[in-house]
C-alpha positions as CSV (number, residue, x, y, z in Angstrom):
1,M,44.8,-5.7,-110.7
2,N,46.5,-9.0,-111.2
3,G,46.5,-11.8,-108.5
4,H,50.0,-11.1,-107.3
5,R,49.4,-7.4,-106.8
6,T,46.0,-8.2,-105.2
7,A,47.7,-10.5,-102.7
8,A,50.4,-7.9,-101.8
9,V,47.9,-5.1,-101.3
10,A,45.6,-7.4,-99.3
11,L,48.2,-8.5,-96.9
12,A,49.7,-5.0,-96.5
13,V,46.2,-3.6,-95.6
14,G,45.6,-6.5,-93.2
15,A,48.8,-5.8,-91.2
16,T,46.9,-4.4,-88.3
17,L,44.2,-7.1,-88.3
18,L,44.9,-10.2,-86.2
19,I,43.4,-13.5,-87.1
20,T,42.8,-16.0,-84.3
21,L,42.1,-19.4,-85.9
22,Q,38.7,-20.7,-85.2
23,A,39.9,-24.2,-84.1
24,A,42.6,-25.0,-81.5
25,P,45.1,-26.8,-83.7
26,P,46.7,-29.9,-82.3
27,T,50.5,-30.0,-81.8
28,W,52.7,-31.9,-84.1
29,A,52.7,-34.8,-81.7
30,D,48.9,-35.2,-82.3
31,R,49.5,-35.4,-86.0
32,T,52.0,-38.2,-85.6
33,G,50.1,-40.4,-83.1
34,G,50.1,-38.8,-79.6
35,G,50.5,-35.8,-77.4
36,S,48.2,-33.0,-76.3
37,G,46.7,-30.2,-78.2
38,G,47.7,-26.6,-78.1
39,K,46.5,-23.2,-79.5
40,V,48.3,-21.5,-82.4
41,K,47.5,-17.9,-83.4
42,G,47.9,-16.7,-86.9
43,G,47.9,-13.1,-88.1
44,A,48.8,-10.7,-90.9
45,N,52.1,-9.3,-90.0
46,G,53.1,-6.8,-92.7
47,R,52.9,-8.8,-95.9
48,V,53.0,-12.2,-94.3
49,I,50.6,-14.6,-92.5
50,T,52.5,-15.5,-89.4
51,A,52.1,-17.9,-86.5
52,E,53.0,-17.8,-82.8
53,T,56.0,-20.0,-81.9
54,R,55.3,-23.3,-80.1
55,V,59.0,-23.6,-79.1
56,R,59.3,-24.1,-75.3
57,T,62.4,-23.6,-73.1
58,S,63.5,-24.9,-69.7
59,V,66.4,-23.8,-67.6
60,V,68.8,-26.1,-65.6
61,G,71.5,-24.9,-63.2
62,G,72.9,-21.4,-62.9
63,G,72.5,-18.8,-60.2
64,A,74.8,-16.5,-58.4
65,G,73.7,-16.4,-54.8
66,H,71.8,-13.1,-54.5
67,A,72.8,-11.5,-57.7
68,S,70.7,-8.4,-58.2
69,E,70.0,-9.0,-61.9
70,T,70.1,-11.6,-64.6
71,G,70.0,-11.2,-68.4
72,S,70.9,-12.7,-71.7
73,P,74.6,-12.7,-72.7
74,S,75.7,-10.3,-75.4
75,P,77.9,-11.9,-78.2
76,V,81.5,-11.0,-77.9
77,G,83.9,-10.3,-80.7
78,V,81.5,-11.1,-83.6
79,A,78.7,-9.3,-85.4
80,W,76.1,-12.1,-84.6
81,T,72.8,-12.3,-82.9
82,P,70.3,-15.1,-82.3
83,P,67.7,-15.3,-85.1
84,A,64.9,-12.8,-85.0
85,C,62.6,-15.2,-86.9
86,W,62.3,-18.6,-88.3
87,Y,59.8,-21.0,-89.8
88,E,58.1,-23.9,-88.0
89,P,55.0,-26.2,-88.6
90,A,52.0,-24.1,-87.8
91,F,48.8,-24.8,-89.8
92,S,46.9,-27.8,-91.0
93,P,44.9,-27.7,-94.3
94,K,41.7,-27.3,-92.3
95,E,43.2,-24.4,-90.4
96,I,44.2,-22.6,-93.5
97,Q,40.7,-23.1,-94.8
98,S,39.1,-21.8,-91.6
99,T,41.3,-18.7,-91.8
100,V,40.0,-17.9,-95.3
101,K,36.4,-18.4,-94.0
102,A,37.2,-16.0,-91.1
103,W,38.3,-13.3,-93.5
104,R,35.3,-13.9,-95.7
105,A,33.0,-13.6,-92.7
106,F,34.8,-10.4,-91.6
107,G,34.1,-8.9,-95.1
108,A,30.4,-9.7,-94.8
109,S,30.0,-8.4,-91.3
110,A,31.9,-5.1,-91.4
111,P,30.2,-2.6,-93.7
112,L,32.7,0.1,-93.5
113,V,35.9,-1.9,-93.9
114,G,34.5,-5.2,-95.1
115,G,36.1,-4.8,-98.5
116,I,39.4,-5.6,-96.8
117,G,38.2,-9.0,-95.7
118,H,37.0,-9.8,-99.2
119,V,40.3,-8.7,-100.8
120,I,42.3,-10.8,-98.3
121,S,40.1,-13.9,-98.6
122,D,40.3,-13.6,-102.4
123,A,44.1,-13.5,-102.3
124,M,44.3,-16.4,-99.9
125,E,41.9,-18.5,-102.0
126,H,44.0,-17.7,-105.1
127,R,47.1,-19.2,-103.3
128,Y,45.7,-22.0,-101.2
129,K,42.5,-23.1,-103.0
130,D,42.7,-22.3,-106.7
131,G,46.0,-24.1,-107.5
132,H,48.5,-21.2,-107.2
133,P,50.3,-23.3,-106.0
134,Y,47.9,-25.3,-103.7
135,K,44.7,-27.0,-104.6
136,N,41.7,-26.9,-102.2
137,Y,43.9,-26.0,-99.2
138,N,45.7,-29.4,-99.5
139,L,42.7,-31.0,-97.7
140,S,43.5,-34.3,-99.5
141,K,46.8,-34.3,-97.5
142,Q,45.2,-33.7,-94.1
143,G,47.4,-35.5,-91.5
144,E,50.2,-36.0,-94.0
145,G,52.1,-32.8,-93.4
146,M,51.8,-29.1,-92.4
147,F,51.9,-25.6,-93.7
148,W,55.1,-24.1,-92.1
149,A,54.8,-20.4,-91.3
150,S,57.0,-17.5,-90.1
151,V,57.3,-17.0,-86.4
152,I,59.1,-14.2,-84.5
153,N,61.6,-14.6,-81.7
154,P,59.6,-13.1,-78.8
155,N,62.8,-11.6,-77.5
156,R,63.4,-9.7,-80.7
157,E,60.0,-8.4,-81.8
158,D,61.4,-4.9,-82.4
159,D,64.4,-6.1,-84.3
160,P,64.3,-5.0,-88.0
161,E,65.2,-8.6,-88.9
162,A,62.0,-9.9,-87.4
163,T,60.3,-9.3,-90.7
164,S,62.9,-10.9,-92.8
165,C,61.2,-14.3,-92.8
166,D,58.8,-13.1,-95.5
167,R,57.5,-16.3,-97.1
168,Q,53.8,-17.1,-97.0
169,P,53.0,-20.4,-95.2
170,F,54.3,-23.3,-97.4
171,W,53.6,-27.0,-97.4
172,V,56.0,-29.6,-96.0
173,D,55.2,-33.3,-96.2
174,E,55.4,-35.1,-92.9
175,G,59.0,-36.4,-92.2
176,Q,60.5,-34.0,-94.8
177,T,63.1,-31.3,-94.1
178,P,62.1,-28.0,-95.8
179,A,64.6,-26.5,-98.3
180,E,64.7,-23.3,-96.3
181,P,67.7,-22.1,-94.3
182,M,65.6,-20.6,-91.6
183,A,63.4,-23.6,-91.0
184,A,63.4,-24.8,-87.4
185,S,66.4,-27.0,-86.9
186,P,68.5,-28.1,-83.9
187,E,70.9,-25.3,-84.6
188,I,68.2,-22.6,-84.8
189,L,66.7,-24.0,-81.5
190,A,70.2,-23.7,-79.9
191,Q,70.5,-20.1,-81.1
192,Y,67.1,-19.3,-79.7
193,A,68.1,-20.9,-76.4
194,Y,71.1,-18.6,-76.3
195,D,68.7,-15.7,-76.2
196,E,67.0,-17.3,-73.2
197,L,70.1,-17.9,-71.0
198,P,69.6,-16.3,-67.6
199,V,73.2,-15.4,-66.7
200,P,73.6,-13.5,-63.5
201,G,74.9,-9.9,-63.1
202,T,78.5,-9.8,-61.9
203,E,78.6,-8.9,-58.3
204,I,82.3,-9.3,-57.6
205,K,83.9,-9.8,-54.1
206,M,86.5,-7.2,-53.1
207,A,88.9,-6.6,-50.3
208,P,89.0,-4.2,-48.6
209,R,85.3,-4.1,-48.4
210,G,83.5,-0.8,-48.7
211,T,86.2,1.9,-49.2
212,S,89.4,1.4,-51.2
213,T,92.5,3.4,-50.5
214,V,94.6,5.3,-52.9
215,N,97.9,3.5,-54.0
216,L,96.8,0.3,-52.2
217,P,95.6,-2.7,-54.2
218,T,92.0,-3.8,-54.0
219,W,91.6,-7.6,-54.5
220,V,88.9,-8.8,-56.8
221,W,87.6,-12.4,-57.2
222,L,84.6,-14.5,-58.1
223,D,83.8,-17.8,-56.3
224,K,83.1,-20.7,-58.6
225,G,80.4,-21.9,-56.1
226,R,78.4,-18.7,-56.8
227,F,78.8,-18.5,-60.6
228,K,77.8,-21.9,-62.1
229,K,77.2,-23.0,-65.6
230,V,73.6,-22.7,-66.8
231,S,71.8,-24.5,-69.6
232,V,68.6,-23.8,-71.5
233,T,66.8,-26.5,-73.6
234,A,64.6,-25.3,-76.4
235,S,62.2,-27.9,-77.9
236,L,59.5,-28.0,-80.5
237,P,56.7,-30.2,-79.1
238,G,56.0,-33.4,-80.9
239,T,58.8,-33.1,-83.5
240,G,61.4,-34.8,-81.3
241,L,63.6,-31.7,-82.0
242,S,65.4,-30.1,-79.1
243,A,68.7,-28.4,-78.4
244,T,70.5,-27.5,-75.2
245,T,72.7,-24.4,-75.0
246,T,75.1,-24.2,-72.1
247,A,77.0,-21.2,-70.7
248,E,80.1,-21.6,-68.5
249,P,82.0,-18.8,-66.8
250,E,85.4,-18.2,-68.5
251,S,86.9,-14.8,-67.6
252,L,86.2,-11.5,-65.8
253,R,87.0,-8.2,-67.2
254,I,87.6,-5.2,-64.8
255,E,87.0,-1.6,-65.9
256,P,87.9,0.6,-62.9
257,G,85.8,3.6,-64.0
258,T,88.8,6.0,-64.3
259,A,92.1,6.3,-66.2
260,D,93.8,7.0,-62.9
261,A,94.0,3.3,-62.0
262,E,96.1,0.3,-62.5
263,V,94.5,-3.1,-63.1
264,Y,95.8,-6.6,-62.5
265,P,96.6,-8.3,-64.8
266,A,97.5,-5.4,-67.1
267,S,95.0,-6.6,-69.7
268,G,92.2,-6.2,-67.2
269,S,91.0,-9.7,-68.0
270,C,91.1,-12.3,-65.1
271,S,91.0,-15.9,-66.3
272,L,89.3,-18.9,-64.7
273,A,91.7,-20.6,-62.3
274,K,93.0,-24.0,-63.4
275,R,92.5,-25.3,-59.9
276,G,89.3,-24.7,-58.0
277,G,87.6,-23.0,-61.0
278,G,87.2,-19.6,-59.4
279,I,88.4,-16.3,-60.9
280,G,91.0,-14.3,-59.0
281,E,92.1,-15.1,-55.5
282,P,90.3,-14.3,-52.2
283,Y,92.3,-11.9,-50.0
284,A,93.6,-13.3,-46.7
285,R,95.9,-12.1,-43.9
286,G,99.5,-12.0,-44.9
287,K,98.8,-11.0,-48.5
288,A,99.0,-7.2,-48.0
289,N,102.3,-6.9,-49.7
290,R,101.4,-9.1,-52.7
291,V,100.1,-8.0,-56.1
292,P,96.7,-9.5,-56.5
293,P,96.2,-11.9,-59.5
294,C,93.0,-10.0,-60.2
295,G,92.3,-6.5,-58.9
296,V,92.8,-2.7,-59.2
297,T,94.8,0.1,-57.6
298,Y,93.3,3.6,-57.7
299,M,95.9,6.4,-58.0
300,R,93.7,9.2,-56.7
301,S,90.4,9.8,-54.9
302,P,87.3,10.8,-56.9
303,G,86.7,13.6,-54.4
304,A,84.5,14.1,-51.4
305,N,81.2,12.2,-51.5
306,A,82.1,10.8,-55.0
307,T,82.7,7.2,-56.2
308,Y,84.1,5.4,-59.2
309,A,81.9,3.1,-61.3
310,L,83.8,-0.2,-61.3
311,R,82.3,-2.5,-63.9
312,G,82.9,-6.3,-63.8
313,T,81.9,-8.1,-67.0
314,L,81.9,-11.9,-67.0
315,T,82.5,-13.7,-70.3
316,W,80.8,-17.1,-70.8
317,K,81.9,-19.8,-73.2
318,I,78.8,-21.2,-74.9
319,S,78.2,-24.6,-76.5
320,W,75.3,-26.6,-77.7
321,S,74.1,-30.2,-78.2
322,S,70.9,-31.6,-79.6
323,S,68.5,-34.5,-79.8
324,T,69.9,-35.4,-83.3
325,G,73.5,-35.6,-82.1
326,E,74.5,-32.3,-83.7
327,G,76.3,-29.7,-81.6
328,G,79.1,-27.3,-81.5
329,T,80.0,-23.8,-80.1
330,L,78.3,-20.5,-80.3
331,P,79.9,-17.1,-79.9
332,P,81.0,-16.4,-76.3
333,G,78.7,-14.0,-74.4
334,S,79.2,-11.4,-71.8
335,F,77.0,-9.8,-69.1
336,G,78.1,-7.4,-66.4
337,A,77.2,-5.1,-63.5
338,T,78.5,-1.8,-62.2
339,Q,79.4,-1.2,-58.5
340,R,80.1,2.2,-57.0
341,I,83.5,2.3,-55.3
342,P,84.5,5.0,-52.8
343,V,88.2,5.6,-52.7
344,Q,89.9,7.5,-49.9
345,E,93.3,9.2,-49.5
346,I,95.3,8.6,-46.3
347,Q,97.2,11.8,-45.3
348,S,100.5,11.5,-43.4
349,V,102.9,14.0,-42.0
350,N,106.7,13.5,-42.1
351,R,108.7,15.3,-39.4
């Protein structure tokens, strides 16, 4: 069996065996003159030695009063999702060396399945020790760079694309940018931050409250003070790389839950007001004969003890900026909630 086939078989067999590196590897900041250490785990994930991401996120702003739920926005109008995986600095030469030793020790200590450890350690030595392409684990370059490895977006572990970053750990000199489209960058950090945005469920205000009446408009609105912009910053410790992704409310789409209804405006999409920043208009005395700028009129009742499922979906415009000065826009996202609406008929008798 040649070296390449040996490596493929070894890593496939090792898919269920998790390696925890013997040392607690320092963060990138430690390797460039400061910072605190942190643990990195490596494992055989399918055919590839992977790492656990060190990207950290923080949230600023947002909130919607007592919204019952929050979630990540779903991209609107495009076939796009945040990345399921990427590459980032993960292992020093000594850590790669200790991983091989761990597999070798496993091979010696497990009589029934120890052959797996020997096969995997042989394959890793072929790549990282014997010059195919790395010599002696690049120990001579300790402190001068890192082996970058595949990491999986923790929000998308079950995504089929999570295994698409299928390169084995590869060397990158300190201060160099890898020639790899999925290497950690400000834009990739911004896209990951998109997945971390905690936008609130859309609990809309309505008038009348409680029960609507057939053929009479129900006013719908959102108060800007309750639905604020929210930002998430994703950063890779020690590299100086960070990106901030910001979501701002843009429009509200109303789906009344039945075809027997008329929505306002006719498109069902209520835009952010130019003045005040809210969506729709709160109902007040004296507006009973007006058509609401955002609302719905039900044409018939759903029946005794039944309700309509009115869904309000808020669309957020999303932009990003970064520590390098790069920035731009990302696909708008939406997140909504459903409210049960009882609708009554008022009977009258003409004489």
